[in-house]
N, CA, C and O atoms as CSV, one atom per row, in Angstrom:
chain,resi,resn,atom,element,x,y,z
A,1,MET,N,N,-75.721,-31.944,-246.871
A,1,MET,CA,C,-74.691,-31.175,-247.167
A,1,MET,C,C,-74.921,-29.661,-246.820
A,1,MET,O,O,-76.041,-29.173,-246.975
A,2,LYS,N,N,-73.851,-28.901,-246.345
A,2,LYS,CA,C,-73.753,-27.813,-246.155
A,2,LYS,C,C,-73.638,-26.717,-247.264
A,2,LYS,O,O,-72.812,-26.835,-248.168
A,3,TYR,N,N,-74.393,-25.765,-247.184
A,3,TYR,CA,C,-74.393,-24.710,-248.229
A,3,TYR,C,C,-74.272,-23.224,-247.620
A,3,TYR,O,O,-74.724,-22.898,-246.523
A,4,ASP,N,N,-73.585,-22.370,-248.516
A,4,ASP,CA,C,-73.845,-21.129,-248.292
A,4,ASP,C,C,-74.826,-20.570,-249.111
A,4,ASP,O,O,-74.807,-20.726,-250.332
A,5,VAL,N,N,-75.832,-19.817,-248.422
A,5,VAL,CA,C,-76.786,-19.104,-249.045
A,5,VAL,C,C,-77.039,-17.682,-248.820
A,5,VAL,O,O,-77.125,-17.209,-247.686
A,6,TYR,N,N,-77.177,-16.897,-250.049
A,6,TYR,CA,C,-77.228,-15.526,-249.772
A,6,TYR,C,C,-78.457,-14.847,-250.917
A,6,TYR,O,O,-78.984,-15.609,-251.728
A,7,PHE,N,N,-78.747,-13.692,-250.887
A,7,PHE,CA,C,-79.520,-13.061,-251.439
A,7,PHE,C,C,-78.838,-12.525,-252.578
A,7,PHE,O,O,-77.852,-11.811,-252.393
A,8,ASN,N,N,-79.338,-12.842,-253.999
A,8,ASN,CA,C,-78.497,-12.424,-255.159
A,8,ASN,C,C,-79.312,-10.866,-255.483
A,8,ASN,O,O,-80.495,-10.802,-255.818
A,9,LEU,N,N,-78.605,-9.926,-255.343
A,9,LEU,CA,C,-79.505,-8.593,-255.768
A,9,LEU,C,C,-79.564,-8.586,-257.066
A,9,LEU,O,O,-80.510,-7.877,-257.408
A,10,THR,N,N,-79.006,-9.038,-257.970
A,10,THR,CA,C,-78.995,-8.942,-259.490
A,10,THR,C,C,-80.437,-9.856,-259.872
A,10,THR,O,O,-81.361,-9.296,-260.462
A,11,LYS,N,N,-80.514,-11.200,-259.502
A,11,LYS,CA,C,-81.559,-12.037,-259.891
A,11,LYS,C,C,-82.850,-11.912,-258.869
A,11,LYS,O,O,-83.974,-12.352,-259.111
A,12,LYS,N,N,-82.436,-11.207,-257.658
A,12,LYS,CA,C,-83.651,-11.072,-256.993
A,12,LYS,C,C,-84.207,-12.512,-256.333
A,12,LYS,O,O,-85.368,-12.718,-255.978
A,13,LEU,N,N,-83.105,-13.442,-256.260
A,13,LEU,CA,C,-83.346,-14.745,-255.636
A,13,LEU,C,C,-82.249,-15.183,-254.803
A,13,LEU,O,O,-81.203,-14.536,-254.824
A,14,TYR,N,N,-82.380,-16.333,-253.981
A,14,TYR,CA,C,-81.383,-16.595,-253.121
A,14,TYR,C,C,-80.381,-17.645,-254.144
A,14,TYR,O,O,-80.821,-18.361,-255.044
A,15,SER,N,N,-79.090,-17.528,-253.775
A,15,SER,CA,C,-78.185,-18.509,-254.244
A,15,SER,C,C,-77.547,-19.425,-253.560
A,15,SER,O,O,-77.070,-19.198,-252.449
A,16,LEU,N,N,-77.479,-20.515,-254.139
A,16,LEU,CA,C,-76.937,-21.704,-253.137
A,16,LEU,C,C,-75.552,-22.266,-253.488
A,16,LEU,O,O,-75.334,-22.813,-254.569
A,17,ARG,N,N,-74.710,-22.125,-252.615
A,17,ARG,CA,C,-73.025,-22.624,-253.078
A,17,ARG,C,C,-72.586,-23.608,-251.967
A,17,ARG,O,O,-72.340,-23.337,-250.792
A,18,PRO,N,N,-72.542,-24.809,-252.591
A,18,PRO,CA,C,-72.054,-26.058,-251.572
A,18,PRO,C,C,-70.621,-25.549,-250.984
A,18,PRO,O,O,-69.835,-24.753,-251.499
A,19,CYS,N,N,-70.521,-26.252,-249.747
A,19,CYS,CA,C,-69.341,-25.957,-249.058
A,19,CYS,C,C,-68.480,-27.131,-249.044
A,19,CYS,O,O,-67.431,-27.111,-248.399
A,20,GLU,N,N,-68.867,-28.209,-249.747
A,20,GLU,CA,C,-68.196,-29.317,-249.912
A,20,GLU,C,C,-68.477,-30.040,-251.221
A,20,GLU,O,O,-69.438,-29.621,-251.866
A,21,GLY,N,N,-67.822,-31.002,-251.683
A,21,GLY,CA,C,-68.046,-31.748,-252.978
A,21,GLY,C,C,-67.384,-31.243,-254.335
A,21,GLY,O,O,-66.528,-30.360,-254.269
A,22,PRO,N,N,-67.678,-31.666,-255.306
A,22,PRO,CA,C,-67.209,-31.312,-256.663
A,22,PRO,C,C,-67.480,-29.851,-256.822
A,22,PRO,O,O,-66.667,-29.114,-257.380
A,23,ASN,N,N,-68.650,-29.413,-256.322
A,23,ASN,CA,C,-68.903,-27.744,-256.710
A,23,ASN,C,C,-68.664,-26.838,-255.692
A,23,ASN,O,O,-68.989,-25.652,-255.730
A,24,LYS,N,N,-68.051,-27.441,-254.709
A,24,LYS,CA,C,-67.465,-26.266,-253.634
A,24,LYS,C,C,-67.147,-24.963,-254.088
A,24,LYS,O,O,-66.319,-24.732,-254.970
A,25,GLY,N,N,-67.925,-23.963,-253.375
A,25,GLY,CA,C,-67.768,-22.756,-253.878
A,25,GLY,C,C,-68.325,-22.173,-255.188
A,25,GLY,O,O,-67.929,-21.070,-255.564
A,26,LYS,N,N,-69.305,-22.933,-255.955
A,26,LYS,CA,C,-69.663,-22.564,-257.021
A,26,LYS,C,C,-71.409,-22.514,-256.901
A,26,LYS,O,O,-72.090,-23.411,-256.404
A,27,VAL,N,N,-71.775,-21.611,-257.314
A,27,VAL,CA,C,-73.336,-21.383,-257.150
A,27,VAL,C,C,-73.773,-22.324,-258.057
A,27,VAL,O,O,-73.404,-22.287,-259.231
A,28,ILE,N,N,-74.677,-23.336,-257.541
A,28,ILE,CA,C,-75.371,-24.411,-258.242
A,28,ILE,C,C,-76.738,-24.043,-258.667
A,28,ILE,O,O,-77.203,-24.617,-259.652
A,29,GLY,N,N,-77.476,-23.103,-258.007
A,29,GLY,CA,C,-78.770,-22.633,-258.414
A,29,GLY,C,C,-79.368,-21.644,-257.534
A,29,GLY,O,O,-78.993,-21.332,-256.403
A,30,HIS,N,N,-80.299,-21.215,-258.169
A,30,HIS,CA,C,-81.172,-20.138,-257.379
A,30,HIS,C,C,-82.621,-20.433,-256.935
A,30,HIS,O,O,-83.260,-21.280,-257.559
A,31,CYS,N,N,-83.038,-19.943,-256.152
A,31,CYS,CA,C,-84.529,-20.233,-255.689
A,31,CYS,C,C,-85.147,-19.189,-254.864
A,31,CYS,O,O,-84.525,-18.293,-254.295
A,32,THR,N,N,-86.561,-19.391,-254.838
A,32,THR,CA,C,-87.314,-18.206,-254.297
A,32,THR,C,C,-87.649,-18.538,-252.951
A,32,THR,O,O,-88.355,-17.723,-252.357
A,33,SER,N,N,-87.249,-19.680,-252.283
A,33,SER,CA,C,-87.305,-20.042,-250.906
A,33,SER,C,C,-86.438,-21.276,-250.418
A,33,SER,O,O,-86.390,-22.381,-250.958
A,34,VAL,N,N,-85.790,-20.872,-249.327
A,34,VAL,CA,C,-84.943,-21.998,-248.680
A,34,VAL,C,C,-85.270,-22.107,-247.339
A,34,VAL,O,O,-85.394,-21.140,-246.588
A,35,SER,N,N,-85.430,-23.435,-246.980
A,35,SER,CA,C,-85.430,-23.671,-245.356
A,35,SER,C,C,-84.030,-24.405,-245.139
A,35,SER,O,O,-83.551,-25.200,-245.948
A,36,MET,N,N,-83.439,-24.024,-243.930
A,36,MET,CA,C,-82.244,-24.600,-243.518
A,36,MET,C,C,-82.410,-25.156,-241.891
A,36,MET,O,O,-83.347,-24.937,-241.124
A,37,ARG,N,N,-81.227,-25.910,-241.663
A,37,ARG,CA,C,-81.224,-26.266,-240.276
A,37,ARG,C,C,-79.642,-25.977,-239.924
A,37,ARG,O,O,-78.835,-25.633,-240.788
A,38,ASP,N,N,-79.341,-26.146,-238.660
A,38,ASP,CA,C,-77.987,-25.985,-238.060
A,38,ASP,C,C,-77.265,-24.748,-238.814
A,38,ASP,O,O,-76.310,-25.007,-239.546
A,39,VAL,N,N,-77.622,-23.637,-238.681
A,39,VAL,CA,C,-77.404,-22.531,-239.402
A,39,VAL,C,C,-76.188,-21.760,-238.654
A,39,VAL,O,O,-76.258,-21.673,-237.428
A,40,GLN,N,N,-75.232,-21.276,-239.236
A,40,GLN,CA,C,-74.351,-20.202,-238.679
A,40,GLN,C,C,-74.332,-18.926,-239.541
A,40,GLN,O,O,-74.303,-19.065,-240.763
A,41,PHE,N,N,-74.344,-17.811,-239.051
A,41,PHE,CA,C,-74.386,-16.706,-239.987
A,41,PHE,C,C,-73.050,-16.114,-239.976
A,41,PHE,O,O,-72.458,-15.924,-238.913
A,42,ARG,N,N,-72.554,-15.817,-241.101
A,42,ARG,CA,C,-71.273,-15.449,-241.403
A,42,ARG,C,C,-71.003,-14.206,-242.334
A,42,ARG,O,O,-71.503,-14.137,-243.457
A,43,VAL,N,N,-70.182,-13.223,-241.805
A,43,VAL,CA,C,-69.788,-12.102,-242.374
A,43,VAL,C,C,-68.375,-11.891,-242.465
A,43,VAL,O,O,-67.587,-12.039,-241.531
A,44,SER,N,N,-68.032,-11.469,-243.862
A,44,SER,CA,C,-66.550,-11.323,-243.931
A,44,SER,C,C,-66.377,-9.883,-243.652
A,44,SER,O,O,-66.956,-9.052,-244.352
A,45,GLU,N,N,-65.589,-9.528,-242.636
A,45,GLU,CA,C,-65.430,-8.240,-242.151
A,45,GLU,C,C,-64.533,-7.393,-243.077
A,45,GLU,O,O,-64.770,-6.195,-243.235
A,46,ALA,N,N,-63.512,-8.007,-243.683
A,46,ALA,CA,C,-62.785,-7.239,-244.723
A,46,ALA,C,C,-63.733,-6.947,-245.769
A,46,ALA,O,O,-63.760,-5.767,-246.122
A,47,SER,N,N,-64.540,-7.770,-246.365
A,47,SER,CA,C,-65.377,-7.460,-247.669
A,47,SER,C,C,-66.548,-6.483,-247.118
A,47,SER,O,O,-67.097,-5.757,-247.946
A,48,ARG,N,N,-66.954,-6.429,-245.776
A,48,ARG,CA,C,-67.782,-5.472,-245.315
A,48,ARG,C,C,-67.054,-4.178,-245.285
A,48,ARG,O,O,-67.711,-3.197,-245.635
A,49,GLN,N,N,-66.003,-4.022,-244.986
A,49,GLN,CA,C,-65.418,-2.755,-244.969
A,49,GLN,C,C,-65.068,-2.141,-246.251
A,49,GLN,O,O,-64.872,-0.940,-246.435
A,50,ARG,N,N,-64.996,-3.240,-247.269
A,50,ARG,CA,C,-64.956,-2.655,-248.781
A,50,ARG,C,C,-66.210,-2.172,-249.219
A,50,ARG,O,O,-66.189,-1.249,-250.033
A,51,VAL,N,N,-67.536,-2.712,-248.754
A,51,VAL,CA,C,-68.687,-2.205,-248.937
A,51,VAL,C,C,-68.913,-0.708,-248.324
A,51,VAL,O,O,-69.419,0.198,-248.987
A,52,LEU,N,N,-68.481,-0.567,-246.995
A,52,LEU,CA,C,-68.385,0.890,-246.395
A,52,LEU,C,C,-67.594,1.686,-247.001
A,52,LEU,O,O,-68.019,2.834,-247.132
A,53,ARG,N,N,-66.559,1.452,-247.424
A,53,ARG,CA,C,-65.740,2.367,-248.099
A,53,ARG,C,C,-66.178,2.810,-249.575
A,53,ARG,O,O,-66.263,4.002,-249.868
A,54,ASP,N,N,-66.474,1.699,-250.564
A,54,ASP,CA,C,-66.975,1.890,-251.660
A,54,ASP,C,C,-68.291,2.247,-252.073
A,54,ASP,O,O,-68.601,2.825,-253.114
A,55,LYS,N,N,-69.054,1.838,-251.136
A,55,LYS,CA,C,-70.556,2.044,-251.092
A,55,LYS,C,C,-70.967,1.269,-252.354
A,55,LYS,O,O,-71.819,1.790,-253.075
A,56,GLN,N,N,-70.445,0.071,-252.696
A,56,GLN,CA,C,-70.930,-0.791,-253.635
A,56,GLN,C,C,-70.887,-2.261,-252.797
A,56,GLN,O,O,-69.976,-2.695,-252.092
A,57,LYS,N,N,-72.099,-2.829,-253.099
A,57,LYS,CA,C,-72.463,-3.998,-252.611
A,57,LYS,C,C,-71.619,-5.306,-253.137
A,57,LYS,O,O,-71.334,-5.289,-254.335
A,58,ASN,N,N,-71.201,-6.411,-252.383
A,58,ASN,CA,C,-70.556,-7.480,-252.817
A,58,ASN,C,C,-70.893,-8.756,-251.863
A,58,ASN,O,O,-71.211,-8.478,-250.707
A,59,VAL,N,N,-70.861,-9.884,-252.169
A,59,VAL,CA,C,-71.190,-11.124,-251.266
A,59,VAL,C,C,-70.245,-11.149,-250.257
A,59,VAL,O,O,-69.041,-11.323,-250.451
A,60,HIS,N,N,-70.680,-11.006,-249.366
A,60,HIS,CA,C,-69.853,-11.006,-247.894
A,60,HIS,C,C,-70.686,-11.454,-246.818
A,60,HIS,O,O,-70.119,-11.525,-245.728
A,61,ALA,N,N,-71.917,-11.777,-246.864
A,61,ALA,CA,C,-72.804,-12.174,-245.885
A,61,ALA,C,C,-73.576,-13.510,-246.099
A,61,ALA,O,O,-74.521,-13.497,-246.887
A,62,THR,N,N,-73.280,-14.531,-245.527
A,62,THR,CA,C,-73.992,-15.958,-245.844
A,62,THR,C,C,-74.655,-16.515,-244.545
A,62,THR,O,O,-74.171,-16.455,-243.415
A,63,ALA,N,N,-75.880,-17.084,-244.917
A,63,ALA,CA,C,-76.104,-18.149,-243.907
A,63,ALA,C,C,-75.457,-19.535,-244.240
A,63,ALA,O,O,-75.580,-19.875,-245.416
A,64,ARG,N,N,-74.898,-20.256,-243.544
A,64,ARG,CA,C,-74.166,-21.594,-243.784
A,64,ARG,C,C,-74.985,-22.511,-242.838
A,64,ARG,O,O,-75.142,-22.327,-241.631
A,65,GLY,N,N,-75.487,-23.542,-243.595
A,65,GLY,CA,C,-76.137,-24.748,-242.860
A,65,GLY,C,C,-76.430,-25.712,-243.774
A,65,GLY,O,O,-75.847,-25.794,-244.855
A,66,ILE,N,N,-77.309,-26.460,-243.410
A,66,ILE,CA,C,-77.963,-27.898,-244.134
A,66,ILE,C,C,-79.327,-27.561,-244.726
A,66,ILE,O,O,-80.304,-27.551,-243.978
A,67,VAL,N,N,-79.443,-27.306,-245.927
A,67,VAL,CA,C,-80.490,-27.064,-246.728
A,67,VAL,C,C,-81.305,-28.105,-246.722
A,67,VAL,O,O,-80.948,-29.154,-247.257
A,68,THR,N,N,-82.592,-27.975,-246.084
A,68,THR,CA,C,-83.736,-29.024,-245.997
A,68,THR,C,C,-84.814,-29.118,-247.198
A,68,THR,O,O,-85.381,-30.136,-247.595
A,69,HIS,N,N,-84.945,-27.873,-247.647
A,69,HIS,CA,C,-85.826,-27.672,-248.779
A,69,HIS,C,C,-85.591,-26.121,-249.611
A,69,HIS,O,O,-85.671,-25.030,-249.047
A,70,ALA,N,N,-85.332,-26.303,-250.863
A,70,ALA,CA,C,-85.077,-25.450,-251.877
A,70,ALA,C,C,-85.538,-25.791,-253.328
A,70,ALA,O,O,-84.931,-26.710,-253.878
A,71,ILE,N,N,-86.429,-25.235,-253.944
A,71,ILE,CA,C,-86.908,-25.555,-255.217
A,71,ILE,C,C,-86.748,-24.364,-256.143
A,71,ILE,O,O,-87.396,-23.361,-255.846
A,72,GLY,N,N,-85.958,-24.329,-257.251
A,72,GLY,CA,C,-85.788,-23.244,-258.059
A,72,GLY,C,C,-85.287,-23.539,-259.329
A,72,GLY,O,O,-85.560,-24.609,-259.874
A,73,GLU,N,N,-84.441,-22.525,-259.955
A,73,GLU,CA,C,-83.595,-22.581,-260.923
A,73,GLU,C,C,-82.473,-23.459,-261.042
A,73,GLU,O,O,-81.417,-23.159,-260.484
A,74,ASN,N,N,-82.592,-24.574,-261.747
A,74,ASN,CA,C,-81.605,-25.552,-261.570
A,74,ASN,C,C,-81.150,-26.215,-260.267
A,74,ASN,O,O,-80.036,-26.712,-260.099
A,75,ILE,N,N,-82.093,-26.169,-259.402
A,75,ILE,CA,C,-81.942,-26.937,-258.139
A,75,ILE,C,C,-83.244,-27.550,-257.530
A,75,ILE,O,O,-84.317,-26.974,-257.708
A,76,SER,N,N,-83.173,-28.607,-256.877
A,76,SER,CA,C,-84.405,-29.141,-256.194
A,76,SER,C,C,-84.027,-29.778,-255.065
A,76,SER,O,O,-83.338,-30.774,-255.289
A,77,ILE,N,N,-84.274,-29.508,-253.750
A,77,ILE,CA,C,-83.805,-30.290,-252.746
A,77,ILE,C,C,-85.355,-30.244,-251.832
A,77,ILE,O,O,-86.048,-29.264,-251.560
A,78,ASP,N,N,-85.555,-31.633,-251.515
A,78,ASP,CA,C,-86.606,-31.474,-250.638
A,78,ASP,C,C,-86.687,-32.880,-249.875
A,78,ASP,O,O,-86.951,-33.910,-250.494
A,79,ASN,N,N,-86.448,-32.865,-248.516
A,79,ASN,CA,C,-86.241,-33.986,-248.013
A,79,ASN,C,C,-87.260,-33.993,-246.893
A,79,ASN,O,O,-86.972,-34.506,-245.811
A,80,GLY,N,N,-88.536,-33.396,-247.134
A,80,GLY,CA,C,-89.624,-33.372,-246.180
A,80,GLY,C,C,-89.671,-32.372,-245.117
A,80,GLY,O,O,-90.676,-32.275,-244.412
A,81,GLN,N,N,-88.717,-31.670,-244.964
A,81,GLN,CA,C,-88.592,-30.505,-243.927
A,81,GLN,C,C,-88.669,-29.286,-244.145
A,81,GLN,O,O,-88.057,-28.452,-243.478
A,82,GLU,N,N,-89.471,-29.001,-245.161
A,82,GLU,CA,C,-89.732,-27.544,-245.503
A,82,GLU,C,C,-90.218,-26.848,-244.317
A,82,GLU,O,O,-90.889,-27.452,-243.479
A,83,LEU,N,N,-89.898,-25.517,-244.184
A,83,LEU,CA,C,-90.108,-24.773,-242.952
A,83,LEU,C,C,-91.240,-23.833,-243.538
A,83,LEU,O,O,-91.025,-23.130,-244.525
A,84,THR,N,N,-92.290,-23.853,-242.970
A,84,THR,CA,C,-93.546,-23.034,-243.719
A,84,THR,C,C,-93.506,-21.413,-243.006
A,84,THR,O,O,-93.240,-21.229,-241.819
A,85,PRO,N,N,-93.778,-20.472,-243.840
A,85,PRO,CA,C,-93.924,-19.152,-243.360
A,85,PRO,C,C,-94.736,-18.984,-242.045
A,85,PRO,O,O,-94.264,-18.192,-241.230
A,86,ASN,N,N,-95.717,-19.524,-241.776
A,86,ASN,CA,C,-96.645,-19.785,-240.599
A,86,ASN,C,C,-95.999,-20.255,-239.612
A,86,ASN,O,O,-96.138,-19.710,-238.516
A,87,HIS,N,N,-95.170,-21.337,-239.754
A,87,HIS,CA,C,-94.490,-21.953,-238.722
A,87,HIS,C,C,-93.501,-21.166,-238.185
A,87,HIS,O,O,-93.397,-21.011,-236.968
A,88,ALA,N,N,-92.648,-20.571,-239.115
A,88,ALA,CA,C,-91.579,-19.739,-238.865
A,88,ALA,C,C,-91.850,-18.430,-238.059
A,88,ALA,O,O,-91.029,-18.005,-237.245
A,89,LYS,N,N,-92.941,-17.858,-238.299
A,89,LYS,CA,C,-93.576,-16.842,-237.704
A,89,LYS,C,C,-93.758,-16.749,-236.467
A,89,LYS,O,O,-93.396,-15.907,-235.644
A,90,SER,N,N,-94.561,-18.013,-236.366
A,90,SER,CA,C,-95.070,-18.310,-234.832
A,90,SER,C,C,-94.040,-18.691,-233.986
A,90,SER,O,O,-94.056,-18.289,-232.823
A,91,HIS,N,N,-93.002,-19.521,-234.453
A,91,HIS,CA,C,-91.945,-19.911,-233.472
A,91,HIS,C,C,-90.389,-19.464,-233.630
A,91,HIS,O,O,-89.463,-20.056,-233.075
A,92,GLY,N,N,-90.246,-18.344,-234.461
A,92,GLY,CA,C,-89.092,-17.613,-234.678
A,92,GLY,C,C,-89.307,-16.300,-234.487
A,92,GLY,O,O,-90.359,-15.793,-234.098
A,93,GLN,N,N,-87.826,-15.493,-234.895
A,93,GLN,CA,C,-87.909,-14.128,-234.793
A,93,GLN,C,C,-87.474,-13.618,-236.237
A,93,GLN,O,O,-86.854,-14.415,-236.941
A,94,ALA,N,N,-87.716,-12.522,-236.660
A,94,ALA,CA,C,-87.465,-12.017,-237.868
A,94,ALA,C,C,-85.961,-11.731,-237.631
A,94,ALA,O,O,-85.509,-11.504,-236.509
A,95,ILE,N,N,-85.110,-11.761,-238.919
A,95,ILE,CA,C,-83.824,-11.468,-239.244
A,95,ILE,C,C,-83.645,-10.658,-240.101
A,95,ILE,O,O,-84.457,-10.509,-241.014
A,96,THR,N,N,-82.427,-9.883,-239.985
A,96,THR,CA,C,-81.913,-8.904,-241.207
A,96,THR,C,C,-80.514,-8.720,-240.948
A,96,THR,O,O,-79.983,-8.836,-239.844
A,97,TYR,N,N,-79.866,-8.386,-242.180
A,97,TYR,CA,C,-78.588,-8.065,-242.292
A,97,TYR,C,C,-78.464,-6.639,-243.154
A,97,TYR,O,O,-78.980,-6.432,-244.251
A,98,CYS,N,N,-77.601,-5.656,-242.335
A,98,CYS,CA,C,-77.497,-4.333,-243.058
A,98,CYS,C,C,-75.896,-3.906,-242.789
A,98,CYS,O,O,-75.556,-3.513,-241.674
A,99,PRO,N,N,-75.068,-3.998,-243.747
A,99,PRO,CA,C,-73.584,-3.818,-243.546
A,99,PRO,C,C,-73.290,-2.363,-242.918
A,99,PRO,O,O,-72.270,-2.162,-242.258
A,100,TYR,N,N,-74.157,-1.458,-243.143
A,100,TYR,CA,C,-74.099,0.040,-242.669
A,100,TYR,C,C,-74.513,0.002,-241.229
A,100,TYR,O,O,-74.231,0.942,-240.486
A,101,ARG,N,N,-75.209,-1.111,-240.784
A,101,ARG,CA,C,-75.797,-1.009,-239.348
A,101,ARG,C,C,-74.853,-1.576,-238.330
A,101,ARG,O,O,-74.460,-1.045,-237.291
A,102,SER,N,N,-74.555,-2.798,-238.843
A,102,SER,CA,C,-73.745,-3.875,-237.853
A,102,SER,C,C,-72.872,-4.666,-238.921
A,102,SER,O,O,-73.039,-4.738,-240.138
A,103,GLY,N,N,-71.907,-5.230,-238.131
A,103,GLY,CA,C,-71.187,-6.313,-238.759
A,103,GLY,C,C,-71.539,-7.769,-238.489
A,103,GLY,O,O,-70.713,-8.677,-238.585
A,104,SER,N,N,-72.880,-7.945,-238.127
A,104,SER,CA,C,-73.381,-9.231,-237.770
A,104,SER,C,C,-75.062,-9.397,-238.353
A,104,SER,O,O,-75.812,-8.429,-238.474
A,105,PHE,N,N,-75.363,-10.504,-238.600
A,105,PHE,CA,C,-76.888,-10.737,-238.755
A,105,PHE,C,C,-77.415,-10.308,-237.503
A,105,PHE,O,O,-76.833,-10.464,-236.430
A,106,GLN,N,N,-78.750,-9.653,-237.685
A,106,GLN,CA,C,-79.553,-9.048,-236.653
A,106,GLN,C,C,-80.859,-9.728,-236.193
A,106,GLN,O,O,-81.432,-10.162,-237.192
A,107,GLN,N,N,-81.413,-9.935,-235.286
A,107,GLN,CA,C,-82.747,-10.523,-234.990
A,107,GLN,C,C,-83.508,-9.566,-234.070
A,107,GLN,O,O,-83.118,-9.005,-233.046
A,108,TYR,N,N,-84.695,-9.519,-234.695
A,108,TYR,CA,C,-85.786,-8.548,-233.691
A,108,TYR,C,C,-86.354,-9.238,-232.701
A,108,TYR,O,O,-86.909,-10.314,-232.925
A,109,ASP,N,N,-86.291,-8.757,-231.616
A,109,ASP,CA,C,-87.016,-9.366,-230.428
A,109,ASP,C,C,-88.322,-8.702,-230.339
A,109,ASP,O,O,-88.670,-7.753,-231.041
A,110,LYS,N,N,-89.080,-9.320,-229.343
A,110,LYS,CA,C,-90.599,-9.023,-229.296
A,110,LYS,C,C,-90.947,-7.563,-229.276
A,110,LYS,O,O,-91.965,-7.201,-229.866
A,111,ARG,N,N,-90.252,-6.764,-228.701
A,111,ARG,CA,C,-90.445,-5.212,-228.840
A,111,ARG,C,C,-89.819,-4.486,-230.127
A,111,ARG,O,O,-89.798,-3.273,-230.336
A,112,GLY,N,N,-89.397,-5.345,-230.810
A,112,GLY,CA,C,-88.765,-4.644,-232.173
A,112,GLY,C,C,-87.464,-4.188,-232.112
A,112,GLY,O,O,-87.101,-3.496,-233.063
A,113,ASN,N,N,-86.564,-4.436,-231.102
A,113,ASN,CA,C,-85.314,-4.362,-231.109
A,113,ASN,C,C,-84.162,-5.094,-231.509
A,113,ASN,O,O,-84.179,-6.270,-231.145
A,114,LEU,N,N,-83.191,-4.735,-232.141
A,114,LEU,CA,C,-82.322,-5.308,-232.945
A,114,LEU,C,C,-81.115,-5.978,-231.846
A,114,LEU,O,O,-80.536,-5.287,-231.008
A,115,HIS,N,N,-80.904,-7.300,-232.022
A,115,HIS,CA,C,-79.672,-7.900,-231.462
A,115,HIS,C,C,-79.068,-8.760,-232.281
A,115,HIS,O,O,-79.719,-9.469,-233.049
A,116,ASP,N,N,-77.391,-8.799,-232.185
A,116,ASP,CA,C,-76.802,-9.751,-233.044
A,116,ASP,C,C,-77.281,-11.075,-232.813
A,116,ASP,O,O,-77.796,-11.467,-231.765
A,117,ILE,N,N,-77.066,-11.803,-233.942
A,117,ILE,CA,C,-77.317,-13.345,-233.806
A,117,ILE,C,C,-76.298,-13.938,-234.746
A,117,ILE,O,O,-76.021,-13.530,-235.874
A,118,GLU,N,N,-75.656,-15.221,-233.941
A,118,GLU,CA,C,-74.706,-15.848,-234.823
A,118,GLU,C,C,-75.198,-17.328,-235.361
A,118,GLU,O,O,-74.537,-17.922,-236.213
A,119,SER,N,N,-76.260,-17.813,-234.872
A,119,SER,CA,C,-76.858,-19.210,-235.290
A,119,SER,C,C,-78.195,-19.155,-235.000
A,119,SER,O,O,-78.776,-18.260,-234.387
A,120,ALA,N,N,-78.787,-20.448,-235.607
A,120,ALA,CA,C,-80.087,-20.647,-235.507
A,120,ALA,C,C,-80.232,-22.113,-235.694
A,120,ALA,O,O,-79.411,-22.789,-236.313
A,121,ALA,N,N,-81.339,-22.595,-235.119
A,121,ALA,CA,C,-81.537,-24.201,-235.195
A,121,ALA,C,C,-82.075,-24.365,-236.540
A,121,ALA,O,O,-81.617,-25.252,-237.262
A,122,GLU,N,N,-83.186,-23.442,-237.022
A,122,GLU,CA,C,-83.837,-23.662,-238.202
A,122,GLU,C,C,-84.005,-22.173,-238.743
A,122,GLU,O,O,-83.982,-21.327,-237.849
A,123,LEU,N,N,-84.165,-21.711,-240.002
A,123,LEU,CA,C,-83.988,-20.785,-240.874
A,123,LEU,C,C,-85.025,-20.784,-242.142
A,123,LEU,O,O,-85.173,-21.794,-242.831
A,124,LEU,N,N,-85.641,-19.716,-242.359
A,124,LEU,CA,C,-86.547,-19.630,-243.538
A,124,LEU,C,C,-86.307,-18.307,-244.101
A,124,LEU,O,O,-86.527,-17.248,-243.513
A,125,LEU,N,N,-85.818,-18.445,-245.335
A,125,LEU,CA,C,-85.508,-17.188,-246.347
A,125,LEU,C,C,-86.460,-17.306,-247.440
A,125,LEU,O,O,-86.489,-18.445,-247.906
A,126,ASP,N,N,-87.282,-16.436,-248.013
A,126,ASP,CA,C,-87.944,-16.201,-249.283
A,126,ASP,C,C,-87.930,-14.882,-249.595
A,126,ASP,O,O,-87.584,-13.938,-248.885
A,127,ILE,N,N,-88.428,-14.889,-250.979
A,127,ILE,CA,C,-88.409,-13.531,-251.817
A,127,ILE,C,C,-89.560,-12.704,-251.335
A,127,ILE,O,O,-89.625,-11.524,-251.677
A,128,ASN,N,N,-90.702,-13.372,-250.371
A,128,ASN,CA,C,-91.846,-12.559,-250.014
A,128,ASN,C,C,-91.475,-11.608,-248.857
A,128,ASN,O,O,-92.357,-10.845,-248.462
A,129,GLY,N,N,-90.139,-11.572,-248.216
A,129,GLY,CA,C,-89.686,-10.688,-247.177
A,129,GLY,C,C,-89.681,-11.716,-245.947
A,129,GLY,O,O,-89.440,-11.262,-244.828
A,130,ASN,N,N,-89.926,-13.026,-246.103
A,130,ASN,CA,C,-90.103,-13.942,-244.858
A,130,ASN,C,C,-88.518,-14.483,-244.661
A,130,ASN,O,O,-88.012,-15.298,-245.432
A,131,ARG,N,N,-87.867,-13.941,-243.587
A,131,ARG,CA,C,-86.734,-14.163,-243.109
A,131,ARG,C,C,-86.671,-14.391,-241.523
A,131,ARG,O,O,-86.288,-13.476,-240.794
A,132,TYR,N,N,-87.071,-15.682,-240.990
A,132,TYR,CA,C,-87.080,-15.999,-239.642
A,132,TYR,C,C,-86.067,-17.149,-239.390
A,132,TYR,O,O,-85.822,-18.122,-240.104
A,133,ALA,N,N,-85.533,-16.786,-238.176
A,133,ALA,CA,C,-84.691,-17.805,-237.676
A,133,ALA,C,C,-85.480,-18.447,-236.109
A,133,ALA,O,O,-86.115,-17.701,-235.364
A,134,ILE,N,N,-85.315,-19.648,-235.888
A,134,ILE,CA,C,-85.789,-20.378,-234.985
A,134,ILE,C,C,-84.616,-20.941,-234.118
A,134,ILE,O,O,-83.908,-21.888,-234.461
A,135,GLU,N,N,-84.499,-20.222,-232.924
A,135,GLU,CA,C,-83.160,-20.851,-232.174
A,135,GLU,C,C,-83.518,-22.149,-231.486
A,135,GLU,O,O,-82.658,-22.777,-230.869
């Protein structure tokens, strides 16, 4: 099942919101770490413009994909495909999102330069600062 995943600034955890089924559009849980595959990075430009205008953050950027591992508050998804930080670091590139810098998620190349990224084969997000995409 596909989920939209985003960092919840209040809880300091990742929120999971299903894209289909009876709970579509409702946050069903929060977790410290999420592994995903077949990921599309999505940014609502209208909501981003509101952030730039009002200087107040809102949920407008998500990673949408199939969650392969997420354990946390009110949620447990584990199909044996957890992406470890070591594997993600050695095979992927760090990603970031800042609405004041770009209207897209961005990926660091080996020289530390930022480039827009639209999708990833695999993604690891955790509250320890690991945010890695594998293309």
